[in-house]
C-alpha positions in Angstrom: 91.8 71.6 148.8 89.5 75.7 152.1 82.8 82.8 160.4 86.0 82.7 162.4 87.6 79.5 163.4 88.0 77.8 166.7 91.3 76.2 165.7 91.9 77.6 162.3 95.4 77.3 161.6 95.6 74.5 159.2 98.2 77.2 158.4 100.9 75.4 160.1 101.3 72.5 157.7 104.8 71.4 158.1 107.2 71.4 155.1 107.4 67.9 153.8 109.1 66.1 151.0 108.0 62.8 149.6 110.8 60.3 149.4 113.5 62.4 151.0 116.8 60.5 151.1 119.2 61.5 153.8 118.8 64.4 156.2 119.0 64.3 160.0 116.4 62.8 162.2 114.8 66.1 163.0 114.1 66.6 159.3 112.6 63.1 159.0 110.3 63.9 161.9 109.1 67.1 160.1 108.5 65.2 156.9 106.0 62.9 158.7 104.2 65.6 160.6 100.6 66.5 160.1 99.4 70.1 159.8 99.6 71.6 163.3 97.2 74.1 164.8 98.6 77.5 165.9 96.7 80.0 168.0 92.9 80.1 167.8 91.5 82.2 164.9 93.1 83.1 161.6 96.7 84.2 162.2 97.7 87.8 161.5 99.0 87.9 157.9 99.6 89.9 154.8 96.5 90.0 152.5 98.4 88.6 149.5 100.8 85.8 149.0 102.8 86.1 145.7 104.6 83.2 144.3 107.2 83.6 141.5 106.9 80.4 139.4 109.5 79.1 137.0 107.0 77.9 134.5 104.0 79.4 132.7 100.4 78.3 133.3 99.0 77.0 130.0 95.6 75.5 130.8 93.3 75.6 133.8 90.6 73.3 132.4 91.3 70.3 134.8 90.7 67.4 132.5 92.4 68.9 129.4 95.8 69.2 131.0 98.3 67.3 133.1 101.0 69.8 133.8 102.4 70.5 137.3 102.4 74.3 136.7 98.6 74.1 136.3 98.0 71.5 139.0 99.8 73.6 141.7 97.1 76.3 141.1 94.1 73.9 140.7 94.7 72.1 144.0 93.8 75.4 145.7 90.4 75.7 144.0 89.4 72.1 143.6 89.5 68.9 145.7 89.8 65.1 145.1 88.0 62.1 146.5 91.3 60.8 148.0 93.9 63.0 149.5 97.6 62.4 148.9 99.4 62.9 152.3 102.8 63.7 151.0 104.7 63.4 154.3 103.5 59.9 155.3 104.1 56.4 154.1 102.1 53.2 154.1 98.4 53.3 154.9 98.5 57.0 155.9 99.8 58.0 152.5 96.4 58.1 150.8 93.6 59.2 153.1 89.9 60.3 152.9 89.3 63.5 151.0 85.8 64.3 149.6 85.2 60.6 150.1 84.9 59.5 153.7 85.8 55.9 153.1 85.8 53.1 150.5 86.0 49.3 150.3 86.4 46.7 147.7 83.3 44.6 147.5 85.1 42.2 145.3 88.1 42.5 142.9 86.3 44.9 140.5 83.8 46.8 142.5 84.5 49.6 145.0 81.9 51.2 147.2 82.8 54.8 148.1 80.9 57.1 150.6 81.1 60.8 150.3 81.2 63.7 152.7 77.7 65.3 153.2 78.9 68.8 154.1 80.6 69.9 150.8 79.3 72.4 148.4 80.6 74.1 145.3 81.9 77.7 145.2 79.3 78.8 142.6 77.6 81.5 144.7 74.6 79.2 145.2 76.0 76.7 147.7 75.2 73.8 145.4 75.9 70.6 147.3 78.4 68.1 146.0 76.8 64.7 145.5 77.3 61.3 144.0 75.9 62.7 140.7 78.9 65.1 140.5 81.4 62.2 141.1 79.8 60.1 138.4 79.8 63.1 136.0 83.5 63.9 136.7 84.7 60.3 136.2 82.6 59.8 133.1 83.9 63.0 131.6 87.5 62.1 132.4 87.2 59.1 130.1 86.6 61.4 127.2 89.6 63.7 128.0 93.4 63.6 128.1 93.4 62.5 131.7 91.8 59.2 130.7 95.2 57.5 131.4 94.9 58.4 135.1 91.8 56.2 135.3 93.4 53.1 133.7 91.0 50.2 134.1 87.9 52.2 134.9 84.6 50.7 133.6 81.8 52.8 135.1 80.6 54.7 138.1 77.1 54.0 139.4 75.1 56.3 141.8 73.9 54.2 144.7 72.3 57.1 146.7 72.9 60.8 147.1 76.2 60.3 148.9 77.4 56.9 147.7 78.8 55.6 144.5 80.0 52.2 143.2 83.0 52.2 140.9 83.6 49.3 138.6 87.1 48.5 137.3 88.2 45.9 134.7 90.5 44.0 137.1 91.9 44.4 140.6 94.4 47.2 140.7 96.7 48.0 143.6 96.8 51.7 142.8 93.3 52.6 141.5 92.4 54.3 144.7 95.6 56.4 144.5 94.5 57.5 141.0 91.6 59.3 142.5 94.1 61.6 144.3 95.2 63.0 140.9 94.4 66.8 140.7 92.9 66.6 137.2 90.3 64.2 138.7 89.1 66.8 141.2 85.3 66.7 141.5 83.5 69.2 139.2 79.9 70.5 139.3 77.5 68.7 137.0 75.0 71.5 137.5 77.5 74.1 136.2 77.9 72.2 133.0 74.1 71.5 132.7 73.3 75.2 133.2 75.7 76.3 130.5 77.9 78.2 132.8 80.8 79.8 131.0 84.1 78.0 131.8 82.4 75.6 134.3 85.7 73.9 135.1 86.7 76.9 137.2 84.0 76.0 139.8 85.4 73.8 142.5 84.9 73.0 146.2 88.3 74.3 147.5 89.1 77.2 149.9 90.0 79.5 147.0 88.3 80.5 143.8 89.5 81.7 140.5 89.5 85.5 140.0 91.7 86.4 137.0 94.3 84.8 134.8 96.4 86.9 132.4 98.6 84.3 130.6 102.3 85.1 131.0 101.6 87.6 133.7 99.7 86.2 136.7 96.9 84.0 137.9 95.0 85.4 141.0 92.9 83.3 143.4 90.8 84.7 146.3 89.8 83.1 149.5 86.2 81.8 149.6 84.6 83.6 152.6 81.8 81.0 153.1 84.0 78.0 152.3 82.3 74.8 153.5 85.5 73.7 155.4 85.9 76.9 157.5 84.9 75.1 160.7 87.0 72.0 160.2 89.7 71.4 162.7 93.2 72.4 161.7 94.3 68.8 161.4 91.7 68.1 158.7 93.2 68.0 155.1 90.5 70.3 153.9 90.4 73.0 156.6 90.3 76.6 155.5 92.8 78.7 153.4 94.7 81.4 155.1 95.9 84.1 152.7 93.2 86.3 151.4 94.7 86.3 147.9 97.2 83.9 146.3 98.9 85.2 143.1 101.0 83.0 140.9 103.4 85.0 138.7 105.3 83.0 136.0 108.8 84.4 135.7 110.8 82.2 133.4 114.0 84.2 133.9 115.6 82.9 137.1 117.5 86.0 137.8 114.3 88.1 137.6 112.7 85.9 140.2 115.6 86.4 142.5 115.6 90.2 142.1 111.9 90.3 142.6 112.2 88.3 145.9 115.0 90.5 147.2 112.9 93.6 146.3 109.9 92.2 148.1 107.8 92.1 144.9 107.2 88.4 145.4 107.2 86.2 148.5 108.4 82.9 147.1 111.0 82.2 144.4 110.7 78.7 143.0 113.9 77.1 141.8 116.4 80.0 142.3 119.6 79.7 140.3 122.2 77.7 142.1 124.8 80.5 141.5 122.7 82.9 143.5 122.1 80.7 146.6 125.1 82.1 148.5 123.8 85.7 148.2 120.3 84.7 149.1 121.5 82.9 152.2 123.3 86.0 153.3 120.0 88.1 153.0 118.5 88.2 156.5 115.0 88.8 155.0 115.1 85.5 153.0 115.1 81.8 153.9 116.6 79.3 151.5 115.3 75.7 151.8 117.0 72.8 150.1 116.1 69.1 150.3 116.3 65.9 148.3 113.7 66.1 145.6 111.8 63.5 143.5 112.0 65.0 139.9 114.1 62.7 137.6 116.0 64.3 134.7 116.9 61.8 132.0 118.5 61.3 128.5 116.5 59.1 126.2 116.2 57.5 122.7 113.5 57.1 120.2 114.0 53.3 119.9 111.9 53.2 116.7 114.5 55.3 114.8 117.8 53.8 113.6 120.4 53.4 114.9 118.7 53.5 118.3 116.8 50.3 117.7 120.1 48.7 118.6 120.2 48.0 122.4 124.0 47.5 122.5 124.5 51.0 121.0 122.1 52.5 123.5 124.1 50.9 126.3 127.3 52.2 124.8 125.9 55.7 124.9 124.8 55.2 128.5 128.4 54.3 129.5 129.8 57.3 127.7 127.8 59.8 129.7 129.6 61.4 132.6 126.6 61.8 134.9 128.6 63.6 137.6 129.8 66.2 135.1 126.1 66.6 133.9 124.9 67.2 137.5 127.8 69.7 138.1 127.0 71.6 135.0 123.2 71.6 135.5 123.0 72.2 139.3 126.5 72.6 140.6 126.2 69.1 142.0 123.0 69.8 144.0 121.2 66.5 143.2 121.5 62.7 143.5 122.8 60.5 140.7 120.6 57.6 139.8 120.6 54.3 137.9 116.9 53.3 137.9 114.1 54.8 136.0 111.7 55.2 139.0 111.4 58.4 141.0 112.7 58.3 144.5 110.2 57.9 147.3 107.8 55.7 145.2 106.8 52.2 146.3 109.4 49.6 145.2 112.2 52.1 144.4 115.4 50.0 143.7 118.7 51.5 142.6 121.1 48.7 143.3 121.5 47.3 139.8 125.0 47.8 138.1 123.6 50.3 135.6 126.0 52.3 133.5 128.8 54.1 135.1 131.0 56.4 133.1 133.4 54.0 131.3 134.7 54.9 127.9 136.4 51.5 127.4 133.2 49.7 128.1 131.3 52.1 125.8 133.7 51.4 122.9 133.5 47.7 123.5 129.7 47.9 123.4 129.8 49.9 120.2 131.9 47.2 118.6 129.4 44.6 119.8 126.7 46.7 118.3 128.5 46.5 114.9 129.0 50.2 114.7 132.4 51.2 113.3 132.2 54.6 111.6 131.1 58.0 113.0 127.5 58.3 113.9 125.7 61.6 113.2 122.6 62.3 115.3 120.5 65.0 116.8 119.7 65.7 120.4 116.5 67.6 121.1 115.9 69.5 124.3 113.6 72.2 125.8 114.7 75.9 125.7 113.1 76.8 129.0 111.9 75.3 132.3 115.1 73.5 133.3 118.9 73.2 132.8 118.5 71.3 129.5 121.0 73.2 127.5 123.8 72.6 130.1 122.9 68.9 130.1 122.9 68.7 126.3 126.3 70.4 126.0 128.0 68.0 128.4 126.5 65.0 126.7 127.5 66.3 123.2 131.1 66.5 124.4 130.9 63.1 126.1 129.6 61.3 123.0 132.1 62.9 120.7 134.7 60.8 122.6 133.2 57.6 121.2 132.6 58.8 117.6 129.1 60.1 117.9 128.6 63.6 116.5 125.6 65.3 118.2 123.7 68.2 116.7 121.9 70.1 119.4 118.2 71.0 118.5 116.6 73.3 121.0 112.8 73.6 121.0 110.0 75.3 122.9 108.6 72.8 125.4 105.2 72.4 123.7 106.9 71.7 120.4 109.3 69.3 121.9 106.5 67.3 123.5 104.6 67.2 120.2 107.7 66.1 118.3 108.4 63.3 120.9 104.8 62.1 120.8 104.9 61.9 117.0 108.3 60.2 117.0 110.1 62.8 115.1 113.0 63.1 117.5 116.2 60.9 117.6 117.5 61.5 121.1 116.0 63.9 123.7 116.4 65.2 127.2 113.4 65.3 129.5 112.3 65.1 133.1 109.5 63.2 134.9 108.1 63.7 138.4 105.8 61.3 140.2 105.5 61.1 143.9 102.5 58.9 144.6 101.9 56.1 142.0 104.4 53.8 140.3 102.0 53.0 137.5 102.2 56.7 136.4 105.9 56.0 135.7 105.8 52.4 134.3 102.7 52.6 132.3 102.9 56.3 131.1 106.6 56.1 130.1 107.2 52.5 129.0 104.0 50.8 128.2 103.3 50.0 124.5 101.2 52.7 122.9 101.1 55.1 125.9 100.8 58.8 124.8 103.7 59.7 127.1 105.9 56.9 125.9 108.3 59.2 124.1 110.8 56.4 123.8 108.3 54.6 121.5 109.4 51.5 123.4 107.3 48.4 122.8 108.1 45.3 124.7 105.6 42.5 125.6 107.7 41.3 128.6 107.9 44.8 130.1 104.1 45.3 129.5 103.4 42.1 131.3 105.5 43.1 134.3 103.9 46.5 134.4 100.5 44.8 134.4 101.6 42.4 137.2 102.9 45.3 139.4 99.5 46.9 139.0 97.4 43.8 139.7 99.3 41.3 141.9 97.7 40.9 145.3 100.6 39.1 146.8 102.7 42.0 147.9 106.0 40.0 148.1 105.5 38.8 144.5 104.6 42.3 143.5 107.7 43.8 145.1 109.9 41.2 143.4 108.3 41.9 140.1 108.8 45.6 140.6 112.5 45.2 141.2 112.9 42.9 138.2 111.0 45.4 136.0 113.4 48.2 137.0 116.4 45.9 136.2 114.9 45.0 132.9 114.2 48.5 131.8 117.6 49.7 132.8 119.1 46.8 130.8 116.9 47.5 127.8 118.0 51.2 128.1 115.3 53.2 126.3 116.4 56.0 128.7 119.5 56.9 130.7 118.5 58.2 134.2 120.8 61.1 135.1 119.9 62.6 138.4 117.2 63.6 140.9 117.3 67.4 141.3 117.3 68.8 144.8 114.3 70.8 145.8 115.5 74.4 146.3 113.1 77.3 147.2 113.9 80.7 148.5 111.2 82.7 150.3 110.3 85.6 152.6 111.5 84.6 156.1 108.0 85.2 157.5 106.3 82.6 155.3 104.4 80.1 157.4 102.2 77.1 156.6 104.0 76.0 153.4 103.7 72.4 152.4 106.4 71.4 149.9 106.5 68.4 147.6 109.8 67.0 146.3 108.8 67.3 142.7 107.4 70.8 142.9 103.7 70.1 143.2 103.5 72.3 146.3 100.4 73.0 148.4 99.8 76.7 149.2 96.3 76.5 150.7 97.5 77.1 154.2 100.5 79.3 153.5 100.7 83.0 154.5 103.2 85.8 155.3 102.9 86.4 159.0 102.7 90.0 160.3 
């Protein structure tokens, strides 16, 4: 989120991964580290940092999008009230951002105090005040990010740097919601003045320069950024690189060649088949860690025959997850039974689940009353992940129990639209969440949610989802969270497949990078050292 500095190297933010499983103690210590100061002053660096991304940018209007490809860019130019400290756990996981502190006056009212030294990058040094916070939250309730503010009632300006937020009922994760990038604070004045594309104006250390869709998005460092004199340990200390350029390069081999040729500095998600050669290149570092992004196979439970739970369970037993992971990522991932992303509060993966067992699958099919061949379609995205490899393995798996699968590839946007409208039968998708369990439970499984592509409607599940959000007794809340995961696995609207490893290849002189297990990386303090 951006005069010479006395201790300017917020640059040395240590690579961290939320919810990393395994790894040696040295890696765990790194994951919990805070940004560390380097030498006094901005370190010597190349002017431009170029990142080869695996997905295209599609919308940079904060509140009209929720895609990671956009948010990775927007977190350089904008800032949130609450900062998600990816590398920590417990009370240090969500810390003050543009808000200095907050407290619950009662179950439904929160008093929040704001920083008094923040201004927008509008060329006028317009200060950020409580009016901007109210404006941003009120506007969010009219946009697609409304779901991120579940339970929000209103925001009241108490004075220039204090607001009161009212929510419908107590919520364990409402404060965490305010760390969501689409809820970054925007300038009320920019909208009131009729500025063209006012959403580009933020408070971050970088500002938008140019975006050519499909080619690049370029950000430039704000020279008079309000946070330039903050200590390096502050979450909002200055940016380092003069220019950060994001280049969408969907073809993985093209990203690798560009990295080796020095045309880009970072290659996001290099193909597994090329890792050996990249590791042999002395100019390149390959970093691989446990990630948080969950790939899953799922059903539209409103469409027959997938309204039959026993049949869904039969399919789950017929899928060879290990073969899926081998085909998709050459085994570089972690098999999973539960529907929750690793690293999230309450993660529980000890239920029996559905191991690959054709005998059990056939028995469940018989219990489901299915005797003859089943002809169905499986929809998957044509880009942005190893969906075709996954689909091909599952097609072969299901043929063994008499289910004939027609593969239906779609562009990602078309797939999301089809799933939302309930036009799909079975589908393959992925979900990443590294900060808030409600963004999994409520978004994916709550009745009527726009992201509930399973079209799963279950009053018992809804009640448990509400309880996890609102129970104050944390022991009861944890018990409910475990029971909810067991219940959703048993109901089987989706079959969790694996958590993909985080793999990034980059110029060996890259410093200050801050990696997130699901790909929502922070580049504000990154640079190529000279």
